[in-house]
C-alpha positions as CSV (number, residue, x, y, z in Angstrom):
1,X,277.7,78.0,260.9
2,X,279.7,79.7,263.7
3,X,282.8,81.4,263.1
4,X,285.8,83.0,264.8
5,X,287.1,86.3,265.3
6,X,290.4,86.1,264.5
7,X,292.1,89.1,266.4
8,X,289.9,88.6,269.7
9,X,289.9,84.5,269.5
10,X,286.4,84.9,270.1
11,X,283.6,82.5,269.1
12,X,280.4,84.1,267.4
13,X,277.2,82.3,266.8
14,X,275.3,82.1,263.6
15,X,272.8,84.8,264.4
16,X,275.5,87.4,265.2
17,X,277.6,87.0,262.3
18,X,277.1,89.8,259.8
19,X,275.2,89.5,256.7
20,X,275.9,89.1,254.1
21,X,277.7,86.4,255.3
22,X,281.7,87.4,255.3
23,X,284.5,85.3,253.7
24,X,286.5,83.3,256.0
25,X,289.7,81.2,256.4
26,X,289.0,77.2,257.5
27,X,291.6,75.1,259.0
28,X,292.6,71.5,258.0
29,X,294.5,69.6,260.8
30,X,295.0,66.4,262.5
31,X,293.8,66.4,265.9
32,X,296.0,66.5,269.2
33,X,293.2,64.4,271.2
34,X,289.8,65.1,272.3
35,X,290.6,66.3,275.8
36,X,293.5,68.7,274.4
37,X,291.5,70.2,271.7
38,X,289.5,73.4,272.6
39,X,285.7,72.8,272.1
40,X,282.5,74.5,271.9
41,X,281.7,73.9,275.5
42,X,285.2,75.5,276.4
43,X,284.2,78.5,275.0
44,X,281.0,78.7,276.7
45,X,281.9,77.3,280.3
46,X,285.5,78.7,280.4
47,X,285.0,82.0,278.9
48,X,286.8,83.7,282.1
49,X,290.0,81.5,281.6
50,X,290.1,82.2,278.0
51,X,289.7,85.9,278.4
52,X,292.5,86.1,281.2
53,X,294.6,84.0,278.8
54,X,295.0,81.2,281.6
55,X,293.4,78.3,279.2
56,X,296.6,75.9,279.2
57,X,295.4,73.1,276.7
58,X,297.5,72.7,273.7
59,X,294.5,72.8,271.5
60,X,294.2,76.6,272.7
61,X,297.5,77.4,271.7
62,X,296.8,75.9,268.0
63,X,293.6,78.0,267.8
64,X,295.3,81.3,268.9
65,X,298.2,80.5,266.2
66,X,295.6,79.9,263.6
67,X,294.0,82.9,264.2
68,X,297.3,84.9,264.2
69,X,298.0,83.2,260.9
70,X,294.8,84.0,259.4
71,X,294.9,87.7,260.6
72,X,298.3,88.3,259.5
73,X,297.1,87.1,255.8
74,X,293.9,89.7,256.4
75,X,291.4,87.4,257.3
76,X,289.0,88.5,259.9
77,X,286.8,85.7,260.2
78,X,287.9,82.0,260.5
79,X,286.4,78.4,261.1
80,X,288.0,75.4,263.0
81,X,286.1,72.0,263.6
82,X,287.0,71.5,267.0
83,X,285.2,74.4,268.6
84,X,282.8,76.0,265.9
85,X,280.6,72.7,265.9
86,X,278.6,71.6,269.1
87,X,279.6,68.0,269.3
88,X,277.4,67.1,272.1
89,X,274.6,68.2,269.9
90,X,273.6,65.3,267.6
91,X,271.8,67.9,265.2
92,X,274.7,70.1,265.1
93,X,276.8,67.1,264.3
94,X,274.3,66.1,261.7
95,X,274.4,69.3,260.0
96,X,277.9,70.0,260.0
97,X,279.2,66.6,258.6
98,X,277.0,66.5,255.6
99,X,277.7,70.4,255.1
100,X,281.4,70.1,255.4
101,X,282.6,69.7,252.0
102,X,280.6,72.9,251.2
103,X,282.0,74.6,254.0
104,X,285.6,74.0,252.7
105,X,284.4,74.7,249.1
106,X,283.1,78.2,250.1
107,X,286.1,79.2,252.4
108,X,288.4,81.9,251.1
109,X,291.5,80.2,252.0
110,X,292.1,76.9,253.4
111,X,295.1,76.3,255.5
112,X,296.4,72.6,255.9
113,X,298.4,72.4,259.1
114,X,301.2,69.9,259.1
115,X,302.0,69.3,262.7
116,X,304.9,67.0,262.1
117,X,306.7,69.0,259.3
118,X,309.2,71.4,260.7
119,X,311.2,73.5,258.3
120,X,314.1,74.3,260.7
121,X,314.6,70.6,260.7
122,X,315.4,70.2,257.0
123,X,317.8,72.8,255.8
124,X,320.1,75.5,256.6
125,X,319.7,79.0,254.5
126,X,319.9,82.4,254.5
127,X,317.1,83.8,256.7
128,X,318.0,82.0,259.9
129,X,317.9,83.9,263.0
130,X,319.4,82.4,266.3
131,X,319.7,79.1,264.4
132,X,316.1,78.8,263.3
133,X,314.1,80.5,260.7
134,X,312.0,83.8,261.6
135,X,308.5,82.6,262.4
136,X,307.4,85.5,260.1
137,X,309.5,84.1,257.2
138,X,306.9,82.5,254.6
139,X,309.0,80.5,252.4
140,X,306.4,80.8,249.7
141,X,306.8,84.5,249.6
142,X,310.6,84.8,248.9
143,X,311.6,86.7,245.7
144,X,314.9,84.1,245.2
145,X,315.6,80.6,244.1
146,X,314.8,79.8,247.7
147,X,311.0,80.2,247.0
148,X,309.8,76.9,248.2
149,X,306.7,77.1,245.9
150,X,309.3,76.4,243.2
151,X,309.7,72.8,242.6
152,X,313.4,73.2,241.6
153,X,314.5,75.1,244.7
154,X,316.5,73.7,247.3
155,X,314.0,74.1,250.3
156,X,311.4,72.4,248.0
157,X,313.6,69.5,247.5
158,X,314.8,69.3,251.0
159,X,311.3,69.4,252.4
160,X,309.3,66.8,249.8
161,X,310.1,63.6,251.8
162,X,308.9,65.0,255.2
163,X,305.5,66.5,253.4
164,X,304.8,63.0,251.9
165,X,305.1,61.2,255.1
166,X,302.9,63.7,256.9
167,X,300.3,62.3,259.1
168,X,297.8,64.7,257.4
169,X,297.7,62.3,254.4
170,X,296.7,59.4,256.4
171,X,293.4,60.8,258.1
172,X,290.1,60.2,256.9
173,X,288.4,63.8,257.0
174,X,291.5,65.6,255.4
175,X,290.7,63.8,252.0
176,X,287.8,66.1,251.5
177,X,289.6,69.0,252.8
178,X,292.4,68.4,250.2
179,X,289.8,68.5,247.5
180,X,287.1,71.0,248.3
181,X,288.8,74.2,248.8
182,X,289.3,76.4,246.0
183,X,292.8,77.5,247.4
184,X,294.6,75.6,250.0
185,X,298.1,76.3,251.3
186,X,300.4,74.4,253.5
187,X,301.9,75.5,256.7
188,X,304.4,73.9,258.6
189,X,304.7,73.2,262.7
190,X,305.6,76.9,262.9
191,X,302.7,78.2,260.8
192,X,304.7,79.3,258.0
193,X,303.4,78.9,254.6
194,X,305.3,76.4,252.8
195,X,303.5,76.4,249.6
196,X,300.0,75.4,247.9
197,X,298.4,72.4,246.6
198,X,299.3,72.7,243.2
199,X,303.0,73.7,244.1
200,X,303.5,70.3,246.1
201,X,301.3,68.2,243.2
202,X,303.7,65.5,242.8
203,X,304.3,65.2,246.4
204,X,300.5,64.7,246.8
205,X,300.0,62.2,244.5
206,X,302.9,60.1,245.8
207,X,301.2,60.6,249.4
208,X,297.5,59.9,248.2
209,X,297.7,58.4,244.8
210,X,295.6,61.3,243.6
211,X,296.5,62.6,240.4
212,X,297.3,66.1,240.0
213,X,294.5,66.8,237.3
214,X,292.1,65.9,240.3
215,X,293.4,68.6,242.8
216,X,292.1,71.8,240.8
217,X,289.3,70.2,238.6
218,X,287.3,67.9,241.6
219,X,283.6,67.8,241.3
220,X,281.4,65.5,243.2
221,X,278.9,64.7,240.8
222,X,281.3,64.3,237.9
223,X,282.2,60.6,237.5
224,X,283.3,60.4,233.9
225,X,286.9,62.2,235.0
226,X,286.7,60.6,238.3
227,X,285.1,57.5,239.2
228,X,283.2,55.9,242.4
229,X,286.0,53.4,242.8
230,X,289.1,55.5,242.2
231,X,287.5,58.1,245.0
232,X,287.1,55.2,247.3
233,X,290.4,54.1,246.7
234,X,291.9,57.5,247.6
235,X,290.1,56.9,251.2
236,X,291.2,52.9,251.4
237,X,294.4,53.6,253.3
238,X,293.0,56.5,255.6
239,X,291.9,56.1,259.0
240,X,289.4,57.9,261.5
241,X,289.1,57.7,265.2
242,X,285.3,57.1,265.2
243,X,284.9,53.8,263.1
244,X,281.7,55.4,261.3
245,X,283.5,58.4,260.2
246,X,285.3,56.2,257.8
247,X,282.3,56.5,255.8
248,X,280.8,59.6,256.9
249,X,283.9,61.6,255.9
250,X,283.2,60.6,252.3
251,X,279.7,61.9,252.0
252,X,280.9,65.3,250.4
253,X,283.1,63.5,247.8
254,X,280.1,62.2,246.2
255,X,277.8,65.1,246.9
256,X,275.3,63.1,248.9
257,X,273.8,63.0,252.5
258,X,272.9,60.5,254.9
259,X,271.5,60.1,258.4
260,X,274.3,59.7,260.6
261,X,273.9,56.8,263.0
262,X,277.0,56.4,265.5
263,X,277.1,52.9,266.9
264,X,276.3,51.4,263.6
265,X,279.6,50.3,263.0
266,X,281.9,50.8,259.9
267,X,280.2,47.9,258.1
268,X,276.8,49.1,258.2
269,X,277.9,52.8,257.8
270,X,279.6,51.9,254.3
271,X,276.8,49.4,253.3
272,X,274.7,52.3,253.4
273,X,276.7,54.6,251.6
274,X,277.0,52.0,248.7
275,X,273.2,51.8,248.5
276,X,272.7,55.4,248.2
277,X,275.3,55.9,245.4
278,X,273.6,53.0,243.3
279,X,270.3,54.9,243.9
280,X,271.6,58.2,243.0
281,X,274.3,57.5,240.4
282,X,274.9,55.1,237.3
283,X,278.5,54.2,237.7
284,X,279.1,50.6,238.1
285,X,282.6,51.3,239.0
286,X,281.1,50.9,242.7
287,X,281.4,47.2,242.0
288,X,285.2,47.2,241.1
289,X,286.5,46.1,244.2
290,X,288.9,43.3,245.3
291,X,289.2,41.6,248.7
292,X,292.7,42.0,250.1
293,X,295.0,39.6,248.8
294,X,297.1,37.0,250.8
295,X,300.8,38.2,251.1
296,X,303.7,36.4,253.1
297,X,302.6,39.0,256.3
298,X,298.7,37.2,256.7
299,X,297.1,39.1,259.0
300,X,294.0,38.8,261.2
301,X,290.7,38.9,259.2
302,X,292.5,38.5,255.7
303,X,290.9,36.8,253.1
304,X,292.3,34.4,251.3
305,X,292.1,33.3,247.6
306,X,290.2,30.2,247.0
307,X,288.4,30.5,250.4
308,X,285.7,32.5,250.0
309,X,282.7,30.6,248.5
310,X,280.8,33.6,247.7
311,X,280.0,37.1,248.2
312,X,277.5,39.7,247.8
313,X,277.8,42.3,245.2
314,X,278.6,45.2,247.5
315,X,282.1,45.5,249.2
316,X,282.5,44.7,252.8
317,X,284.8,47.9,253.5
318,X,286.4,50.7,252.0
319,X,289.7,48.8,252.3
320,X,288.6,46.7,249.5
321,X,288.9,49.6,247.1
322,X,292.8,49.3,247.7
323,X,293.6,48.6,244.0
324,X,291.1,50.9,242.2
325,X,292.9,54.1,241.9
326,X,293.1,53.5,238.2
327,X,289.7,52.5,237.7
328,X,287.9,54.8,234.9
329,X,284.1,55.1,234.4
330,X,283.1,54.8,230.5
331,X,280.2,57.2,230.9
332,X,276.7,56.6,231.8
333,X,275.4,54.3,228.7
334,X,275.2,50.5,228.3
335,X,274.5,49.1,231.6
336,X,271.7,50.1,234.3
337,X,271.4,48.7,237.6
338,X,269.0,49.1,240.6
339,X,269.0,47.6,244.2
340,X,266.0,45.5,244.7
341,X,264.5,43.1,247.4
342,X,266.2,40.3,245.6
343,X,269.4,42.0,245.3
344,X,271.3,44.2,242.5
345,X,269.4,43.9,239.4
346,X,271.8,44.6,236.6
347,X,271.2,44.7,232.9
348,X,274.8,44.2,231.3
349,X,276.7,42.2,228.7
350,X,277.0,38.5,230.2
351,X,279.4,35.7,229.0
352,X,278.7,31.9,230.2
353,X,281.4,29.6,231.5
354,X,281.3,26.4,229.1
355,X,282.7,24.0,231.7
356,X,280.3,25.3,234.5
357,X,277.1,26.9,233.3
358,X,276.2,28.0,236.7
359,X,279.3,30.5,236.3
360,X,279.3,33.5,234.1
361,X,280.9,36.9,233.8
362,X,279.3,40.2,233.6
363,X,280.8,43.2,232.2
364,X,280.9,46.5,233.9
365,X,281.2,49.7,232.0
366,X,284.7,50.6,233.4
367,X,288.4,49.8,233.5
368,X,291.8,51.1,233.5
369,X,291.6,52.5,229.8
370,X,288.9,52.3,227.1
371,X,288.1,48.7,225.7
372,X,289.7,47.2,228.6
373,X,286.2,46.7,230.7
374,X,286.5,45.0,233.6
375,X,284.5,41.8,234.3
376,X,283.3,40.3,237.8
377,X,282.8,36.5,238.1
378,X,279.4,35.2,239.4
379,X,278.2,31.9,240.3
380,X,274.2,31.1,240.3
381,X,273.0,30.2,243.8
382,X,269.4,29.3,244.2
383,X,267.3,32.2,242.6
384,X,270.1,34.7,242.0
385,X,274.0,35.0,241.8
386,X,276.8,35.8,243.8
387,X,280.3,37.2,243.7
388,X,283.1,34.5,243.6
389,X,286.9,34.7,243.1
390,X,286.6,37.9,245.0
391,X,290.3,38.8,244.9
392,X,290.3,38.9,241.2
393,X,288.6,41.3,238.2
394,X,288.8,40.2,234.8
395,X,290.2,42.1,231.9
396,X,287.4,41.4,229.5
397,X,289.7,41.9,226.5
398,X,291.9,38.7,227.6
399,X,289.0,36.3,228.1
400,X,289.2,33.1,226.2
401,X,286.6,32.5,224.3
402,X,287.5,29.1,224.3
403,X,286.4,29.0,227.9
404,X,283.4,31.4,227.6
405,X,280.4,32.0,225.4
406,X,279.2,35.4,225.1
407,X,275.3,35.7,225.5
408,X,273.4,37.8,223.0
409,X,272.4,41.3,224.1
410,X,272.5,42.4,227.4
411,X,271.1,40.2,230.0
412,X,269.2,41.1,233.4
413,X,271.1,39.1,236.4
414,X,270.1,39.5,239.8
415,X,273.2,39.5,242.2
416,X,272.9,39.1,245.9
417,X,273.7,42.3,247.9
418,X,275.8,42.1,251.3
419,X,273.7,42.2,254.3
420,X,273.6,45.1,256.5
421,X,274.6,43.1,259.3
422,X,277.5,41.5,257.6
423,X,280.2,40.6,260.4
424,X,283.6,39.5,259.6
425,X,285.0,37.2,261.8
426,X,288.7,37.2,262.6
427,X,291.0,34.7,263.3
428,X,291.6,33.0,266.9
429,X,294.6,32.1,268.6
430,X,294.1,29.1,270.9
431,X,296.6,28.2,273.4
432,X,297.3,24.8,274.9
433,X,298.0,24.2,278.8
434,X,298.4,20.6,279.9
435,X,300.3,18.2,282.6
436,X,303.6,16.9,281.8
437,X,302.1,13.4,281.2
438,X,300.2,14.7,278.3
439,X,302.0,14.7,275.0
440,X,301.2,16.9,272.1
441,X,301.0,15.4,268.7
442,X,300.4,16.6,265.3
443,X,297.6,18.8,264.4
444,X,295.4,18.3,261.4
445,X,293.0,20.6,259.6
446,X,289.7,20.6,257.9
447,X,288.7,23.6,256.1
448,X,285.2,24.3,255.3
449,X,285.7,27.8,253.9
450,X,285.0,26.4,250.5
451,X,282.2,24.1,251.0
452,X,280.2,22.7,254.0
453,X,280.9,19.0,253.8
454,X,283.3,16.4,252.4
455,X,286.4,18.6,253.0
456,X,289.7,16.8,252.8
457,X,292.0,16.9,255.8
458,X,295.5,18.0,255.7
459,X,298.2,18.6,258.3
460,X,298.4,21.7,260.1
461,X,301.8,23.6,259.7
462,X,303.5,24.9,262.6
463,X,304.0,28.1,260.5
464,X,301.8,31.1,261.1
465,X,303.1,34.1,259.2
466,X,302.2,37.5,260.4
467,X,301.5,36.3,264.0
468,X,304.0,36.6,267.1
469,X,302.9,33.2,268.7
470,X,304.5,31.5,271.8
471,X,304.9,27.9,272.3
472,X,301.7,25.6,272.4
473,X,299.9,28.4,270.3
474,X,298.3,28.1,267.0
475,X,295.8,29.9,264.8
476,X,292.3,28.8,263.7
477,X,290.5,30.6,261.0
478,X,286.8,31.3,261.0
479,X,284.8,27.8,259.5
480,X,287.9,25.7,260.5
481,X,288.1,22.3,262.6
482,X,291.5,21.2,263.9
483,X,292.1,17.8,265.4
484,X,294.7,17.7,267.9
485,X,296.5,14.4,268.7
486,X,297.4,14.0,272.3
487,X,299.1,11.0,274.2
488,X,298.5,10.3,277.8
489,X,301.2,8.3,279.8
490,X,299.8,7.4,283.3
491,X,301.0,4.4,285.3
492,X,302.8,2.5,282.0
493,X,299.3,3.0,280.2
494,X,299.8,4.6,276.8
495,X,296.5,6.2,275.4
496,X,295.8,8.2,272.3
497,X,293.1,10.8,271.9
498,X,292.1,13.6,269.9
499,X,291.0,17.1,271.0
500,X,288.8,18.8,268.4
501,X,288.4,22.5,268.2
502,X,285.6,23.9,265.9
503,X,285.3,27.7,264.7
504,X,282.1,28.4,263.0
505,X,282.1,31.0,260.0
506,X,281.2,33.5,262.8
507,X,284.0,33.0,264.7
508,X,282.1,30.6,267.8
509,X,284.4,28.2,269.2
510,X,283.7,24.8,270.7
511,X,286.0,22.0,271.6
512,X,285.8,18.4,273.0
513,X,288.1,15.3,273.4
514,X,287.5,12.0,272.2
515,X,289.3,8.7,272.6
516,X,290.7,7.4,269.3
517,X,289.8,3.7,269.8
518,X,285.9,4.1,271.1
519,X,283.2,3.5,268.6
520,X,281.3,4.8,266.9
521,X,284.1,7.0,265.5
522,X,287.0,4.5,266.0
523,X,290.0,6.3,264.4
524,X,292.8,4.2,264.6
525,X,295.9,4.5,262.2
526,X,297.5,7.4,260.4
527,X,295.1,10.4,260.5
528,X,295.8,11.4,256.7
529,X,296.1,8.0,255.1
530,X,294.6,5.2,257.1
531,X,291.6,6.8,259.0
532,X,291.4,9.9,256.8
533,X,287.8,9.2,255.9
534,X,287.0,8.7,259.4
535,X,288.4,11.8,260.4
536,X,286.8,13.7,257.8
537,X,283.3,12.1,258.5
538,X,283.7,13.0,262.3
539,X,284.7,16.6,261.2
540,X,281.3,17.0,259.0
541,X,279.5,15.8,262.1
542,X,281.0,17.9,264.5
543,X,281.2,21.0,262.5
544,X,277.6,21.0,261.7
545,X,276.4,20.0,264.8
546,X,273.8,22.2,266.4
547,X,274.3,23.2,269.2
548,X,278.0,22.2,269.0
549,X,278.3,20.4,272.3
550,X,281.0,17.9,272.6
551,X,282.2,15.4,275.5
552,X,284.6,17.5,277.8
553,X,285.9,14.3,279.2
554,X,287.3,10.9,278.3
555,X,287.7,8.0,280.2
556,X,291.2,6.1,279.7
557,X,290.7,3.2,281.9
558,X,288.9,2.0,285.0
559,X,290.5,5.0,287.3
560,X,291.6,7.9,284.8
561,X,289.8,10.7,283.5
562,X,291.1,13.3,281.1
563,X,289.4,16.7,280.5
564,X,289.4,19.8,278.7
565,X,288.2,23.4,279.4
566,X,287.9,26.1,276.7
567,X,288.2,29.7,278.2
568,X,288.4,33.2,276.3
569,X,291.3,35.2,277.6
570,X,292.1,39.0,277.2
571,X,294.5,39.3,274.0
572,X,298.3,39.3,274.7
573,X,300.4,42.2,273.5
574,X,301.8,41.0,270.1
575,X,303.4,42.4,267.3
576,X,301.2,41.9,264.2
577,X,303.1,42.2,260.9
578,X,300.7,44.0,258.5
579,X,300.7,44.2,254.4
580,X,301.6,46.9,252.6
581,X,298.2,48.1,252.2
582,X,297.9,49.0,255.9
583,X,294.4,47.3,256.0
584,X,293.0,47.7,259.2
585,X,291.9,44.5,260.9
586,X,290.4,43.6,264.1
587,X,292.4,42.2,267.0
588,X,292.3,38.3,266.9
589,X,290.0,36.6,269.7
590,X,292.1,34.4,272.2
591,X,291.3,31.3,273.9
592,X,293.2,28.9,276.4
593,X,292.2,25.3,276.1
594,X,293.4,23.5,279.5
595,X,293.9,19.7,279.5
596,X,293.7,18.4,282.9
597,X,294.0,14.5,284.4
598,X,292.6,13.0,287.2
599,X,292.5,9.8,289.2
600,X,288.6,8.7,289.8
601,X,290.0,7.5,293.1
602,X,291.1,11.0,294.0
603,X,287.9,12.4,293.2
604,X,285.9,13.5,296.5
605,X,284.0,16.4,295.8
606,X,283.0,17.2,299.2
607,X,286.7,17.3,300.6
608,X,288.8,20.6,300.2
609,X,291.4,20.2,297.4
610,X,295.2,20.1,299.4
611,X,297.0,23.1,298.4
612,X,299.9,20.7,296.8
613,X,297.7,20.0,294.0
614,X,298.5,22.2,291.2
615,X,296.3,21.3,288.7
616,X,292.7,22.2,288.3
617,X,290.0,19.2,288.2
618,X,288.7,18.1,285.1
619,X,285.1,18.5,283.9
């Protein structure tokens, strides 16, 4: 662990720090940007610039102000993550991340720097010098009613709205930095102390959903007072610059270590964390997650109720603990569980559905209050179970015993675990491009998210909440197939065709074009009523065809060919509305589906295409 000498702004290597290891100040802050922050390499390679005070990066100014602040409070030594870790050294980074919670825990004082909170902007009180507060004036060190540490004071009331909205509360790493230090004091943009963690406890709860009792009594291994689910809920709305850090920033909250594998992605990193928690602790609140609910502002990648045929027992993302901030563990007696090569083996109380014996509920040893245990619904698949109704958690106190039959004793249940390679496919946006002689008709949807065959067809509405779409654009979710009815007017001949667009559950697209009157898939009549079974049978065939190679041209008469070409394109700049949970989702993929019409008599592949022709040839 390297330290800074606060009065000299000097970085001291571990071997040069005196023994016994000195007490030190530590900084919690949000980064400006990697290029602006002062790094370990800057100290090593630009020592002359630093000593001559010509180092102009904003991060250097931050470091100096931090050291000045700590020195003014009597601290000779200080730690700052930007420069005290050699991030070009994987071993150094590994050690630092796994030791981070302990380093904050051992610090004499932690300064939480709120760069976007400026006391000067929020009130005008005695102590102003030339229109601004003196930079030497610490508002928690005033012997008057203006002491900001007093929740009843004017400065406290004036500043609370700004503190609650501080960016510091939205970042992943600052969660453990809030809970670990024995003493944390907030400083504003001018590095003036504005009160401690405890004096702002009510505001911290509003900003982070962390109850005041956890701010001074947090222990990484005490799950009876603070469950795994509750801790994960605190992190569910926070973000990190590097996606794996979404998981790695939580290690200290559970007192565990993991190998860092940058490049594995957030899904695998979080999967590894869950498996490690199952191995080390007996708190089954880790299974009390819920998929993100639908809303009027649906967004790419959202799970929708009734559209998940089954899931493993592990959450895909930390975001799925969005509603677990009230979940408490009821102790470690009752249920037992472990991860096996068959999935999770859990010994717990089980209820069987009377109408559907393949469906059951298992009771977790956690809930929002005693005697209100959480139950999760499972369905039997092959030789084990999978999680269903993933947007729901049952309150076992309200289970209707006319529908469920309690099985005697605790039962051993095997539940599928989520795969390390789980991939969450996003929605895709398709844009149609076509000549004037083609008329786009209705669109019809067959949804395979609830089953593989026999899905019914319905008309696709023109409303796609949460998407900023342009004309002739529509959205397809993974595991859906769309029929687009089109009409071709050419030389007084009218032809009806269907464009079929299929998106697999992994988000792989394919498209084809078929004439409606041709055997063996003749589909004349209304697609919803008269020809629905033919459309549905064709959809089953196309959706499950491997590989999905569909016809890309359709002959209409003796001399006309209509063709399509499906091509990806870079996403357009759009404004996507996001639900209140601020769930981080992937940008949807976008495709252009081009429709072209050619006369066979015009086809001459050996001759150049005249410049006057505005359309590309069909395939």
